[in-house]
C-alpha positions in Angstrom: 42.6 27.3 24.1 45.0 28.2 27.0 47.1 25.1 27.4 47.9 21.7 26.1 45.9 20.3 29.1 42.8 22.1 27.8 43.4 20.9 24.3 43.8 17.3 25.6 40.6 17.7 27.6 38.7 18.7 24.5 40.0 15.8 22.4 39.0 13.4 25.2 35.5 14.9 25.1 35.3 14.4 21.4 36.6 10.8 21.4 34.1 10.0 24.2 31.3 11.5 22.1 32.3 9.4 19.1 32.3 6.3 21.3 28.9 7.1 22.9 27.3 7.9 19.5 28.6 4.6 18.1 27.1 2.8 21.1 23.8 4.7 20.7 23.6 3.7 17.0 24.5 0.0 17.6 21.7 -0.3 20.1 19.2 2.0 18.3 15.7 0.9 17.4 15.1 2.0 13.7 11.5 2.7 14.6 12.5 5.2 17.3 14.5 7.6 15.2 13.5 10.7 17.1 14.7 9.3 20.4 18.0 8.2 18.8 18.6 11.6 17.4 17.8 13.3 20.7 20.3 11.1 22.5 23.0 11.9 19.9 22.2 15.6 20.1 22.7 15.6 23.9 25.9 13.7 23.5 27.2 16.2 21.0 26.3 19.1 23.1 28.5 17.8 26.0 31.4 17.3 23.6 31.7 20.9 22.5 34.0 23.5 24.1 31.1 25.6 25.5 28.2 23.1 26.1 26.2 25.7 28.1 26.0 27.9 25.0 25.8 25.1 22.4 22.5 23.9 20.8 22.1 21.0 18.3 19.6 20.3 15.5 19.5 17.0 13.7 17.0 16.6 10.8 16.5 13.6 8.5 13.5 12.0 6.8 10.9 14.3 8.3 12.3 13.8 11.8 13.7 16.9 13.5 15.2 17.0 17.0 16.9 19.8 18.8 18.3 20.5 22.2 17.0 24.1 22.1 16.4 27.0 19.8 19.3 28.8 18.0 19.7 32.4 18.9 22.7 33.0 16.7 23.9 32.8 13.1 27.2 31.3 14.3 26.5 27.8 13.0 28.4 24.7 12.0 26.7 22.3 9.5 27.3 18.7 8.3 25.3 16.8 5.7 23.8 13.4 6.4 24.1 11.5 3.2 22.3 8.3 2.2 23.7 6.5 -0.8 25.7 9.6 -1.9 22.6 11.9 -1.6 22.0 14.5 1.0 19.0 13.4 3.1 19.5 15.4 6.2 21.9 17.5 8.3 23.4 18.3 11.7 23.6 22.0 12.7 25.4 23.3 15.8 24.9 26.9 17.0 26.8 28.9 19.6 24.4 31.3 21.4 27.0 33.8 22.4 28.5 36.1 19.8 32.1 36.4 21.1 32.6 32.6 21.2 34.1 30.6 18.3 34.1 27.0 17.2 37.2 24.9 17.2 38.4 23.4 13.9 38.1 19.9 15.5 34.4 20.5 16.3 33.6 20.7 12.5 35.4 17.4 12.1 33.5 16.0 15.0 30.0 16.7 13.5 31.3 15.5 10.1 32.2 12.2 11.7 28.8 12.0 13.5 26.9 12.8 10.3 28.9 10.0 8.6 28.0 7.5 11.3 24.3 8.4 11.2 24.3 8.1 7.4 26.0 4.6 7.6 23.4 3.6 10.2 20.4 4.7 8.1 21.9 3.1 5.0 22.1 -0.3 6.8 18.5 0.1 8.0 17.3 0.9 4.5 19.2 -2.1 3.0 17.8 -4.4 5.7 14.2 -3.1 5.1 14.6 -3.6 1.3 15.9 -7.1 1.8 13.0 -7.9 4.2 10.5 -6.5 1.7 12.1 -8.3 -1.2 12.0 -11.6 0.7 8.3 -11.1 1.6 7.5 -10.3 -2.0 9.3 -13.4 -3.2 7.6 -15.6 -0.6 4.2 -14.1 -1.6 4.9 -14.7 -5.3 5.9 -18.3 -4.6 2.7 -18.8 -2.6 0.6 -17.2 -5.3 2.3 -19.4 -8.0 1.6 -22.6 -6.1 -1.9 -21.5 -5.2 -2.5 -20.5 -8.9 -1.5 -24.0 -10.1 -3.7 -25.6 -7.4 -6.8 -23.4 -8.1 -6.4 -24.0 -11.9 -6.6 -27.7 -11.3 -9.5 -27.5 -8.9 -11.4 -25.2 -11.3 -10.8 -27.6 -14.2 -12.0 -30.6 -12.2 -15.1 -28.9 -10.9 -16.3 -27.6 -14.3 -17.6 -30.9 -15.6 -19.6 -32.1 -12.5 -21.1 -28.6 -12.1 -22.2 -28.7 -15.8 -23.8 -32.1 -15.2 -25.6 -30.9 -12.0 -27.0 -28.0 -13.9 -28.0 -30.1 -17.0 -29.7 -32.9 -15.1 -31.4 -30.5 -12.7 -33.0 -28.7 -15.7 -34.0 -32.0 -17.2 -35.6 -33.1 -13.9 -37.7 -29.9 -13.8 -39.6 -31.2 -16.9 -40.5 -34.4 -14.9 -41.9 -32.5 -11.9 -43.9 -29.7 -13.5 -46.8 -30.4 -11.1 -44.8 -30.9 -8.0 -44.1 -27.3 -6.6 -42.1 -28.5 -3.7 -39.7 -30.5 -5.8 -39.5 -27.7 -8.4 -38.5 -25.3 -5.6 -35.8 -27.7 -4.4 -34.5 -28.1 -7.9 -34.4 -24.3 -8.3 -32.3 -24.2 -5.2 -30.0 -26.8 -6.6 -29.7 -24.8 -9.9 -29.1 -21.5 -8.0 -26.3 -23.0 -5.9 -24.7 -24.7 -8.9 -24.7 -21.4 -10.8 -23.2 -19.7 -7.7 -20.5 -22.5 -7.6 -19.8 -22.0 -11.3 -19.2 -18.3 -10.7 -16.7 -19.2 -7.9 -15.0 -21.5 -10.4 -14.8 -18.7 -12.9 -13.2 -16.5 -10.3 -10.7 -19.3 -9.5 -9.8 -19.5 -13.1 -9.4 -15.7 -13.4 -7.2 -15.8 -10.3 -5.1 -18.7 -11.7 -4.8 -16.9 -15.0 -6.4 -19.9 -16.7 -8.8 -17.7 -18.6 -7.5 -16.8 -22.1 -7.0 -13.1 -22.8 -7.9 -11.3 -26.0 -6.4 -7.9 -25.7 -7.4 -5.2 -28.2 -7.8 -1.4 -28.3 -11.0 -0.5 -26.5 -12.7 2.7 -25.3 -13.2 2.1 -21.5 -16.0 4.7 -21.2 -18.8 2.6 -22.7 -17.9 -0.3 -20.4 -18.1 2.0 -17.4 -21.5 3.3 -18.5 -22.8 -0.2 -19.2 -21.6 -1.5 -15.8 -23.4 1.5 -14.1 -26.6 0.9 -16.0 -26.6 -2.8 -15.2 -25.9 -2.1 -11.5 -28.5 0.7 -11.2 -31.0 -1.8 -9.8 -28.5 -2.9 -7.2 -27.8 0.7 -6.2 -31.5 1.3 -5.8 -32.1 -2.0 -3.9 -29.3 -1.2 -1.4 -30.4 2.5 -1.3 -27.0 3.7 -2.2 -26.4 6.8 -4.3 -23.7 7.1 -7.0 -22.0 9.7 -9.1 -19.9 9.1 -12.2 -17.1 11.5 -13.2 -15.7 10.7 -16.7 -13.0 13.1 -18.0 -13.3 12.3 -21.7 -15.9 10.5 -23.8 -13.1 8.5 -25.3 -10.3 6.9 -23.3 -8.5 4.1 -25.1 -6.3 1.3 -23.8 -5.3 -2.2 -24.9 -7.2 -4.7 -22.8 -9.4 -7.8 -22.7 -13.0 -6.6 -22.8 -14.4 -9.3 -20.5 -11.6 -8.9 -17.9 -12.0 -5.1 -17.9 -15.7 -5.5 -17.2 -14.7 -7.9 -14.4 -12.6 -5.2 -12.8 -15.3 -2.6 -13.0 -18.1 -4.9 -11.7 -16.1 -6.3 -8.8 -14.9 -2.9 -7.6 -18.3 -1.2 -7.8 -20.1 -4.2 -6.2 -17.6 -4.1 -3.4 -18.1 -0.4 -2.9 -21.9 -0.9 -2.8 -21.6 -3.6 -0.2 -19.6 -1.5 2.2 -21.4 1.8 1.7 -24.3 2.4 4.1 -27.8 3.3 3.1 -28.0 6.9 1.6 -24.2 6.8 1.3 -22.4 7.7 -2.0 -20.3 5.7 -4.3 -18.1 7.7 -6.7 -16.7 6.4 -9.9 -14.0 8.6 -11.3 -12.3 7.9 -14.7 -9.5 10.1 -16.1 -6.2 10.0 -18.0 -2.9 10.5 -16.3 0.2 10.7 -18.5 0.2 7.4 -20.5 -2.4 5.7 -18.2 -6.1 5.4 -17.7 -7.0 5.8 -14.0 -10.1 4.3 -12.5 -11.1 5.4 -8.9 -13.9 3.7 -7.0 -14.6 5.7 -3.8 -17.0 4.4 -1.1 -18.3 5.8 2.2 -18.0 2.6 4.2 -16.1 2.0 7.4 -12.7 2.1 5.7 -9.9 -0.5 6.0 -7.9 -1.5 9.0 -4.1 -1.7 8.8 -4.4 -5.5 8.6 -7.0 -5.3 5.8 -4.9 -2.9 3.8 -2.0 -5.4 3.8 -4.2 -8.4 2.9 -7.0 -7.0 0.9 -5.8 -8.4 -2.4 -4.8 -11.8 -1.0 -6.9 -14.7 -2.3 -9.6 -16.0 0.1 -9.2 -13.0 2.5 -12.5 -11.3 3.2 -14.0 -9.1 5.9 -17.5 -10.1 4.8 -19.5 -12.6 7.0 -19.3 -16.3 6.2 -21.4 -17.1 3.2 -21.4 -13.6 1.8 -18.0 -13.6 0.1 -15.5 -16.0 -1.3 -12.5 -13.7 -0.8 -11.7 -14.0 -4.5 -13.2 -10.9 -6.0 -10.4 -8.4 -5.2 -7.7 -11.0 -5.8 -9.2 -11.6 -9.2 -9.1 -7.9 -9.9 -5.5 -7.7 -8.7 -4.5 -10.6 -11.0 -6.3 -9.1 -14.1 -4.7 -5.6 -13.4 -1.3 -7.2 -13.1 -1.7 -9.2 -16.3 -2.4 -5.9 -18.1 0.8 -4.4 -16.6 -1.2 -2.1 -14.5 -1.4 -1.3 -10.7 -4.1 -1.3 -8.1 -3.9 0.1 -4.6 -6.4 0.6 -1.7 -6.3 3.5 0.7 -8.5 5.1 3.3 -10.1 8.4 2.6 -9.4 11.4 4.9 -13.0 11.5 6.2 -14.7 8.2 5.7 -14.6 5.1 3.4 -11.9 3.8 1.1 -10.7 4.3 -2.4 -9.5 1.7 -4.9 -7.3 3.1 -7.6 -6.5 1.2 -10.8 -4.0 2.5 -13.3 -3.8 0.8 -16.7 -1.4 1.6 -19.5 -2.8 2.8 -22.7 
């Protein structure tokens, strides 16, 4: 540095950079991190003593931006910390061997790294608060809906039982009237369907009592496959079963575990095209039993992935689904302190993954 005037000029450049970076971060869109880092990099480049020989790299969270490639090992570095943990860095290189950095330039990138870290922390906190709020709102809605559906299910049980009972009695009075018998069979069939919907409502509302005991899940998987074999053949869908061990034990309600298996496999059959394949994979992972149901259907849209376990949400045509099957599965899994997720496969179809504690 040749004079006080030159030193002052450099300080002004550094202060201007700090101000500009603060403005960039204040107005930054958290979803456009690469653009934000690029703007900061260009601003930093101008602030250094030799901007024509200076290149900047900013990396954080899988996002890397740089003004140009480094052609030197003459580098300054500052860590970007989030919640006291290094999550990225700023590097500045001088692409001319005889040039050196100023002491103040290290302080400058330290300050910029601190500002970026503060910004990213605020973004993370805001996202966490938004997610928590959404989860609480969702839990409140489910709680209210659970109470409502439990009451509806209870009130519907008695009239449905009467409809079934009296319909069966009427069949004895119309043994010779085929048309009337056919109509009564339709009434009975629809009443049975309605009763199944009521059962699903009760499962969803957790109104069905649980009887947890130590069970081997393997026979239940095999029984479900055997019972659904006719459905596979009818829909012309192939299947393969991969079971890691002959005995995989967990504490669970036998009826509800069967409900999980049936609902997920039937869902996979429905969405898999003719000659497609449904894969049932069961294995142990740490202290959990994992059930994977993989189909070769059209996969799930982003909206469906978000709502797939919500009650009454369905992508099936009207009359072909109540939108309760997967929400029932979700409720049962949650009541067993397990988890369930849905994800798209890399090529085609979707996978539902259930993890249940032993």
